[in-house]
N, C-alpha and C positions, 0 to 999 in steps of 0.2 A: 411547825407541823407536828403537833402532838395532841391530836384530837381523834376520837373514834372515826370521824369522817375521813381521816388520813390513812386508815387501814384499808388497803386495797383488797377487795373480795372479803372473805371471812364473815359473811352476813350473819350466820347462826351464832358464831362466837361473839360478834359485836352486840347482837340483840340480847344475848344472855347477860353479858357484862353490863350493858346499859340498863336493862331491867333491874338487875341487882342494885345498881347505883340509885336509880329512880325510886325504887320501892324500899330501899335500905334493908334489903333481904340478902345479906352477903354471907356466903358460906365461910367457915373457918379455914378451909383448904381447897385449893384448886390445882389440878394438873393441866398444864397447857402442852399439848402433844403435837409435834410437827417436825418435818425434816429440817436439817441444818439450813440456816439463812432464811427460813420461811417467815420470820417476823415475830417469833414468840416473845422475845424480850421487849420489842416495840409495843406489842399489844399489852403485855403485863405492866409496862411502865405507864401507859395511858390509863389503864384500869386503876392502878395505884394512885395516880395523880388525881383522877376523878373522885376517888373515895376520900381523898384528903382535902379536896378543893374547898375553899372558904365561901365562895359564892358562885357555884357552878350554874350554868344555864342548861336547863333540862338535865341531860346526863353528861354533857360535855364539860371537861375542866376549863375554867375561865382563862387560864394562862397568864392572868394578871395579878392574882392575889399573892401574898407572901409565900404560901405553901407551894403554889404552882411554880413560882419563880425558883424556889429552892429545888423542886423536883426536876425542873428543866436543866438545872446546873448539877443535878445528881447530888445535892447537898441537903435533901429533906431528911431531918434526923429520925423520922418515924417511917421512912421507906428504906429498909436495910437490905443490901445485896450481899449474899454470902460470898466470901472470898476463899478460894481453895488454897490451902497452904502448899499442897503438892499438886503440880499439874497432872491431870489424868485420873485423879481420884478425889472424892470428898470423904474425908475420914470421920470416924466417930468423934474425934476431938473437935473438928470443924463444927459439927452439929451441936455438940455439947456447949462449946464456948460461944458460938455466934447466934444460936437459936435458943436452946434450952436454958442457958445461963442468963439470957437477956430478956426473954419473953415475959418474965414475971414483973419486970419494971414497967410501970404504966407509960403510955405515950407521952412524949416530951411536950408536944404542942398540938396534936391532931386527934381526931376521933378514933383513929385506928393505928395499929402498929403492924406494918406490912413487911413480910420477909420474902425476898425473891431468891429462889434457889435455882440458878441456871445450871444446865448440864446435869439434871437430876439423875440421869442414867449412870453417872460416875459415883453415886453414893454406894459405899460398901454396905453389906448386909448389916453390919454392926451400926453403921451410921443411920440406916433406915429404921432399925429397931429403936435407936435412941430418939429419932424423930417421931416415931409412933407413940411414944410415951406422951409427947407434947400434943400430938393430934387427938389423943384419947380424951384429954382434959385441957383444952386450950382456954386461955383467958377470953373474956367476952370481946375484948377489943382486937384480938389477934387475927390476922389473915396471912396464910402461908401460900405462896405461889410456887409450885414446882414446875420447872420447864424441862421438857425432855424430848429427845429424838426417838426414844425407845421405851414405850410404856410397859413392855414386857419385862424390862429390867427392874421394875418396882414390885415390891412384895404385895400379894393380894390384900393383905391387911391394910397397907397404905392406900391402895386403890379404893378399897371399900369405904374409906373415910374422906375421900376427896371427890369433888365434882370434876369430871374429866371433860375438858374442852379441846376439840380437835381442830387443828389448822388444816383447812382443805386447800387443794391446789386452786390458785386464782385462775380466772378465765383468761385465755390468750389475749382477747380483745382488751381486757382491763390492764394487763401488763404492758401491751404495746402502747396503749393510750398514756399510761403513766410514764413510760420511757420517753415518748415523744413530747408530752406536755411539760413534765416536771424536769426531765434531764436534757431536753432539746436534742434527743438522739434522732438522726435522720430515719426516714421511713424504712429503707432497705436494711439498715443495721438493726433497727428495732425488731423487724421480722426475724432476723437471725437470732438475736438474743432471746426473743420470746420462744422460738422453736427449741432452743437448747435449755431454757429454764424449766420447761415442763410444769408450769404452774407455780414455780417458786420465785416470788418477786425479788427476794434478796439476791438470788443467784443471777437473775436478769440484770439487776443493778450492777452487780459485780462484773459481769461479762461486758456490759455497756461501757464501763469505765476502765476495762483492762486492756492495756496495750499488748500484753502477752497473748491474750486471746486472739486479737487481730492477727498477730504474727503467726501463731500456731495455725489458725484457720487458713491463712494464705499459703503456708508451707504444705499443709495437708491437701489443699485443693491442687496445688502445683504437682504434688506426688500423684494424685488421682488422674490428672490430665495426661501425664506422660508415663504412667507405670507400664503400659503395654510395650513401650519402646526401651524399658530399662533392663540392664543386665543384672544378674543376681548380686554381684558385688556392689552395685549402686543401691539396690534394695537394702542390703545389709547396712550400708553406711547411712541410709535414711532411717533405719531402725535405731541406730546409735544416736542419731540426732533427736528422735522422739523421746528417747530415754533421758535426755539431758533437760527436758522441760520440767519446770517445777509444777507444771499444770497437771491436774488430775488426768490420768490416762483414759478414764471413762469418758471425759469430755472430748478427748481426741477421737476416741472411737465413735462418739455421738456425731462429730463432724462428718466422719465417713458414712455413718448410717443415714444422716439427713441428705447427703449428696446422692446416695443410691436410691433413697425414697423419691427424690426429685427425678432421677433417671427413670424409675419405674412409672411414676405418675405421668411424665412427659411421653413415655413410650405408649402408655394406654390412652392418653387424652389429646396429645399434641397441644395442650393449653399451657402457656407460659405463666399466666397470672397467678396460679396457686403454688408456684415453685418458690422455695426459700432462696435458692441460689440463682434467681432468674437472670442476674447480671452475667452469669457464665453460660447462657443458653446455647452458644455455638458448640461448646464442649459437651454439654449435657445431651444435645441433639445427636452429636457424633457418636457418643457412647451408647445412647439409646438405640440408634440405628444398627450399631455393630453388635449389640448384645441380644441374647434371647431372654424371654421372661424367666425361663428356668435358671439361666446363668445369673441374673440379677437377684433372684430369690436365694440362690446358693450363697451369694456374697452377703446378703442381709442376714442370713442364717449364720454364716461364719463369723460375722461381727458380734452377734449375740453370744455365740459359743466362746469367742475370745474374751468377752467381759466375764463370763462364768469362770473361765480358766484363770484369769488374772485375779479374780476375787478368791479363788481357791489356792492362790500363791504358786501357780504353775510358772515356770521360767519365762520371764518377759520376752527375751530375744526370740526364743523358740516359738512362743505364742504369736508374736508379731510376724515372724518369718512365714509361718503357716498361713496366716491371714493374708498377707500381701501376695503370697504366691497364688492363693485362691482367687484373689482379685485379678491378678495378672492373667490367669488361665481363663477366667470367665468374661 
């Protein structure tokens, strides 16, 4: 699975890359911009593989030639992935040694020499300035692919010398189909993973194969089912448990948000079919009957405020206590 056809969604990005390959009109530098796990590196590697393929069919890499086989095993000598010496930052030395100091040497066996710089947002200003020198006068055969989650972290002078390709959120239907057909995920679970992924296929794949996600989801739902009967000390011990997860706390809050969206939707429509947590319909019905529209809206609003507080580093226990008490009261 390393063809443009295997990239889920991203029609504009695929079309741009395929046209560049077909017409042999390749820019010297690209920025591929998208959120974490959105498939930036997967797309970059297929693009690189297609550019180096010895007998590609239309714009697709053949996957059979010597170059494709090397690329698939990440051993193609003219597809170079930048290695960070220090985690968390790409230094001026990394760029000088692995790009600037190497780019003048002609390709070993291919038409192009391709550099993949992942986590481009981690380049220091000095590293970016060093890269800029290469971007200003690149050799004819060079192609630099900068992958980033934050295009604003790059200098305007870098942006002006690159073609920027954006990873768009994939459609829910495409993600669900991928999970069910490629990963054999059952219908109900595919719905849940798709709802939480919000257009990010990599995240959907991760959730579908994560045992921890299943565990966290079950515990979160159990908490929501019985929170009205819980004493304050039980709520505090539930918060302690949440804090122990290695899971992103935003994902935990998303589980709560989706649950209350289901409650709101069921209260308004009495239709089970569009619910994400439809297996829990008896509890959703009970909460919908017991809650007012205003109360549910207050909870959904409190969930968004909790996310904002946590991203601003407000105390975790305090934020969660406020949230769970709001849920209990409404």
